[in-house]
MARZA-939267 format. One line per 2 residues: number of its first residue (from 1); their letters; for each residue z, y, x of C-alpha. Coordinates in steps of 0.2 Angstrom, whole numbers, plus 5000, padded with zeros to 4 digits. Example, Ala and Ser with C-alpha at 12.3 -4.5 7.8 and 13.67 -1.06 7.14 Angstrom:
REM residues 2
1 = as = 5039:4978:5062  5036:4995:5068
This chain:
REM residues 371
1 = ms = 5558:5541:5617  5548:5557:5613
3 = sl = 5542:5559:5595  5525:5564:5602
5 = tk = 5524:5545:5608  5533:5535:5595
7 = ip = 5523:5531:5579  5533:5531:5563
9 = ag = 5538:5513:5557  5526:5507:5543
11 = vq = 5510:5517:5548  5495:5515:5558
13 = yf = 5481:5523:5568  5463:5516:5566
15 = fd = 5448:5520:5578  5432:5514:5583
17 = de = 5426:5498:5577  5442:5496:5566
19 = ar = 5438:5514:5557  5421:5510:5555
21 = lr = 5425:5493:5547  5436:5501:5535
23 = re = 5424:5514:5529  5412:5500:5527
25 = ve = 5422:5490:5517  5428:5506:5506
27 = rr = 5409:5509:5504  5404:5493:5498
29 = vm = 5418:5490:5486  5417:5508:5478
31 = sv = 5398:5504:5477  5402:5489:5466
33 = fa = 5414:5500:5455  5400:5511:5452
35 = gw = 5388:5498:5449  5399:5493:5434
37 = sy = 5400:5510:5427  5416:5515:5434
39 = de = 5418:5534:5437  5428:5539:5452
41 = ii = 5443:5549:5450  5453:5558:5464
43 = lp = 5471:5559:5462  5485:5571:5469
45 = mf = 5493:5565:5484  5511:5569:5477
47 = dy = 5518:5572:5459  5533:5574:5451
49 = hd = 5545:5558:5453  5549:5557:5435
51 = lf = 5531:5552:5432  5533:5538:5443
53 = ar = 5550:5533:5436  5540:5532:5418
55 = gm = 5525:5524:5424  5532:5510:5437
57 = ga = 5550:5510:5431  5565:5518:5438
59 = dq = 5570:5504:5450  5553:5504:5458
61 = ae = 5552:5524:5459  5567:5522:5469
63 = rt = 5556:5516:5484  5546:5532:5485
65 = yr = 5546:5545:5497  5555:5559:5489
67 = ft = 5556:5578:5493  5561:5594:5484
69 = dr = 5549:5608:5480  5553:5625:5483
71 = dg = 5556:5628:5464  5570:5614:5465
73 = al = 5558:5600:5456  5559:5582:5464
75 = la = 5542:5577:5470  5537:5560:5476
77 = lr = 5523:5554:5487  5512:5543:5476
79 = pe = 5518:5524:5477  5504:5519:5466
81 = lt = 5489:5525:5456  5488:5517:5439
83 = sl = 5503:5529:5433  5492:5544:5438
85 = va = 5478:5539:5430  5488:5534:5414
87 = rt = 5494:5553:5413  5478:5559:5416
89 = va = 5470:5548:5402  5484:5552:5390
91 = tr = 5484:5572:5392  5466:5576:5398
93 = fl = 5453:5563:5390  5459:5564:5372
95 = rr = 5441:5567:5367  5433:5554:5378
97 = ar = 5424:5540:5370  5433:5524:5373
99 = pi = 5434:5512:5383  5435:5523:5398
101 = rl = 5430:5516:5416  5439:5524:5432
103 = cy = 5439:5520:5449  5449:5526:5464
105 = sg = 5452:5525:5482  5467:5532:5492
107 = ev = 5483:5529:5501  5500:5526:5493
109 = fr = 5516:5527:5501  5532:5516:5497
111 = yd = 5549:5511:5507  5552:5494:5509
113 = ep = 5569:5487:5517  5574:5479:5529
115 = ae = 5557:5473:5538  5556:5485:5552
117 = ra = 5537:5482:5553  5533:5481:5536
119 = ar = 5520:5493:5530  5525:5509:5521
121 = ef = 5506:5516:5520  5493:5507:5511
123 = hq = 5476:5511:5506  5471:5504:5489
125 = lg = 5453:5502:5480  5455:5499:5461
127 = ve = 5448:5501:5443  5456:5505:5425
129 = hi = 5448:5500:5410  5456:5509:5395
131 = gq = 5453:5508:5377  5449:5491:5375
133 = pg = 5459:5477:5369  5456:5459:5371
135 = aa = 5446:5445:5383  5431:5456:5385
137 = ad = 5439:5469:5395  5449:5456:5403
139 = ie = 5433:5446:5409  5425:5461:5413
141 = il = 5438:5466:5426  5438:5449:5434
143 = lv = 5420:5450:5436  5422:5467:5445
145 = at = 5434:5460:5457  5425:5445:5460
147 = ea = 5409:5453:5465  5419:5467:5476
149 = is = 5425:5454:5486  5410:5443:5488
151 = sl = 5400:5459:5493  5410:5459:5508
153 = gi = 5405:5442:5514  5422:5434:5509
155 = rd = 5417:5416:5502  5433:5404:5500
157 = fr = 5444:5418:5490  5453:5412:5475
159 = ia = 5461:5423:5460  5476:5415:5451
161 = la = 5476:5418:5431  5492:5419:5422
163 = hv = 5499:5427:5406  5516:5435:5403
165 = df = 5518:5428:5387  5519:5411:5395
167 = fn = 5536:5416:5402  5542:5427:5387
169 = gv = 5538:5413:5374  5547:5400:5384
171 = se = 5563:5414:5386  5561:5417:5367
173 = yl = 5561:5399:5362  5577:5395:5373
175 = ql = 5585:5411:5367  5591:5415:5383
177 = rd = 5602:5432:5387  5596:5445:5400
179 = ad = 5605:5437:5414  5597:5420:5410
181 = ra = 5581:5426:5409  5582:5435:5425
183 = rl = 5587:5419:5434  5573:5408:5425
185 = re = 5560:5420:5432  5569:5419:5449
187 = li = 5568:5400:5449  5549:5399:5442
189 = dr = 5543:5412:5455  5552:5403:5469
191 = rn = 5544:5387:5462  5560:5377:5463
193 = sq = 5559:5363:5454  5575:5355:5456
195 = al = 5585:5371:5453  5575:5374:5438
197 = de = 5577:5357:5429  5597:5360:5432
199 = fl = 5595:5377:5424  5587:5370:5410
201 = qq = 5598:5356:5408  5613:5368:5408
203 = ra = 5605:5382:5397  5594:5371:5385
205 = pq = 5601:5355:5383  5592:5353:5368
207 = ve = 5576:5351:5376  5571:5332:5378
209 = ae = 5572:5326:5396  5552:5322:5397
211 = rr = 5547:5339:5391  5559:5347:5402
213 = rg = 5552:5338:5417  5534:5343:5411
215 = fc = 5538:5361:5412  5545:5360:5428
217 = rl = 5530:5350:5435  5518:5364:5425
219 = tq = 5527:5379:5434  5525:5371:5452
221 = ia = 5506:5371:5456  5490:5380:5451
223 = gk = 5477:5371:5443  5461:5372:5433
225 = qd = 5457:5365:5416  5470:5351:5419
227 = al = 5484:5366:5419  5478:5371:5403
229 = dg = 5478:5353:5396  5495:5350:5403
231 = ar = 5502:5367:5394  5496:5361:5378
233 = av = 5505:5345:5381  5522:5352:5385
235 = lv = 5523:5369:5376  5529:5369:5357
237 = ne = 5533:5388:5354  5520:5397:5346
239 = rs = 5520:5413:5358  5517:5402:5374
241 = ra = 5503:5392:5366  5494:5408:5362
243 = av = 5495:5414:5378  5488:5397:5385
245 = ee = 5474:5399:5373  5471:5416:5380
247 = la = 5468:5410:5397  5457:5395:5391
249 = rv = 5445:5407:5383  5444:5417:5399
251 = ya = 5443:5403:5409  5430:5395:5399
253 = tl = 5419:5411:5400  5422:5411:5420
255 = da = 5416:5393:5421  5402:5396:5410
257 = lg = 5396:5409:5422  5397:5397:5437
259 = la = 5413:5406:5445  5426:5392:5440
261 = eh = 5428:5388:5459  5435:5404:5462
263 = fd = 5448:5404:5448  5464:5394:5446
265 = id = 5477:5395:5431  5495:5398:5438
267 = lg = 5508:5397:5426  5521:5396:5440
269 = da = 5518:5416:5443  5532:5425:5433
271 = gg = 5531:5441:5443  5529:5459:5437
273 = le = 5534:5455:5419  5540:5471:5414
275 = yy = 5525:5480:5418  5511:5469:5411
277 = tg = 5508:5464:5393  5496:5449:5393
279 = lt = 5483:5442:5406  5489:5444:5426
281 = fk = 5481:5439:5441  5483:5439:5460
283 = vy = 5470:5438:5473  5470:5427:5490
285 = ap = 5459:5425:5504  5457:5413:5516
287 = gw = 5467:5415:5532  5477:5429:5524
289 = ga = 5495:5425:5522  5499:5438:5506
291 = ei = 5490:5442:5492  5475:5455:5494
293 = gg = 5475:5462:5476  5480:5458:5459
295 = gg = 5481:5466:5442  5483:5464:5422
297 = ry = 5483:5470:5405  5498:5484:5403
299 = dh = 5494:5490:5386  5512:5498:5385
301 = li = 5510:5510:5401  5500:5524:5394
303 = gn = 5511:5526:5378  5525:5532:5391
305 = fg = 5513:5549:5393  5506:5550:5376
307 = ap = 5497:5539:5362  5497:5520:5366
309 = ep = 5483:5512:5372  5475:5495:5377
311 = av = 5471:5495:5397  5468:5482:5410
313 = gf = 5465:5485:5429  5466:5479:5446
315 = sl = 5469:5486:5464  5464:5478:5482
317 = sl = 5471:5481:5498  5460:5489:5510
319 = da = 5469:5483:5525  5469:5465:5518
321 = lt = 5451:5466:5514  5446:5472:5531
323 = ga = 5456:5459:5537  5448:5445:5528
325 = ra = 5432:5452:5531  5435:5452:5549
327 = gs = 5439:5434:5548  5425:5429:5537
329 = rs = 5411:5418:5547  5398:5429:5537
331 = np = 5405:5445:5542  5389:5454:5550
333 = aq = 5392:5462:5567  5397:5480:5566
335 = qs = 5387:5494:5575  5393:5501:5590
337 = sd = 5389:5514:5603  5379:5501:5612
339 = da = 5367:5501:5598  5363:5520:5599
341 = eh = 5348:5528:5607  5353:5539:5621
343 = ia = 5345:5556:5622  5347:5564:5638
345 = rg = 5352:5583:5637  5347:5596:5649
347 = dd = 5345:5614:5649  5333:5614:5635
349 = ya = 5344:5610:5621  5331:5613:5608
351 = ea = 5322:5598:5614  5335:5587:5616
353 = fr = 5342:5590:5599  5325:5588:5590
355 = aa = 5323:5571:5598  5340:5567:5591
357 = re = 5336:5574:5574  5321:5562:5575
359 = vr = 5331:5547:5578  5341:5551:5564
361 = lr = 5328:5554:5551  5323:5536:5555
363 = gg = 5341:5531:5551  5344:5527:5570
365 = kv = 5360:5530:5578  5360:5541:5593
367 = iv = 5371:5549:5607  5366:5564:5616
369 = ks = 5372:5564:5635  5371:5576:5649
371 = s = 5359:5572:5660
């Protein structure tokens, strides 16, 4: 098949209503970010491969699209945007008052195998809040995410809250080796209760049976206040209990703001632990099979490029937001060419385009057509 007619795997073309909807979603979300005083940053489409290896880790950086510059430097199309923001803050914003609030919108590129139809080009909308530790910044980020999604008319979305020290504390308490730690994370992520119970019997026989079964139940389903209470009853190590209390404070604030219906506590989410350092979360929307976004606290990342600073942020998938909004009952009809006022163009171009400009000055949509 000719390369002129074949589309490369993992990319898409958008036109007509699809393109209009994507632009509208982007505009609304970026408007919410601006409303919370997040300044837009426009980042380069490619940078040194080493930058992304420092930021997201060498293993993840292997999924980048790489190429060699004329001077022999190894470059990569950006696989994510947070590393670029982190390097910018660490090297160019040294004198700027903290906290720094930044937002972005742009494509990222990652190669995933072996799914033939898996997307390899993604459009992300996100924010980074840098220089402020603690729950206040975490809560602000969650409120920005909530408003951004709500602004699109998506109502029944859910944000699942977790904390990396829940898992880290358990691993530390059980004195697991690296291989066993990785296995424990895998079993929790897969929510395999039986295999998890068998693993704990073998690797942690000192844990009493009732407490072991309670831990297995705790990692299986998401809940609300009941999940927090269950964790308090099961956990005995200080690090995990401190993580649960941090989640409890965040959830109590969200509840007081009337937002608890959108939030769950999910202690079975052990993913992304090498990147994050505290609160993590994933965003889900009805009718959309995968998560539509996520984020969390990453206090060590900026230290890879300069002085360490506390930071928290998230990104949302434009593809997923557009799909979720299109499926929402409250999604307003998109304006199409049928909504436009038609202006007939004869030989007098000035008259036709004067009429067209008058329509535009009123805020209307216009199509100039030959008579």
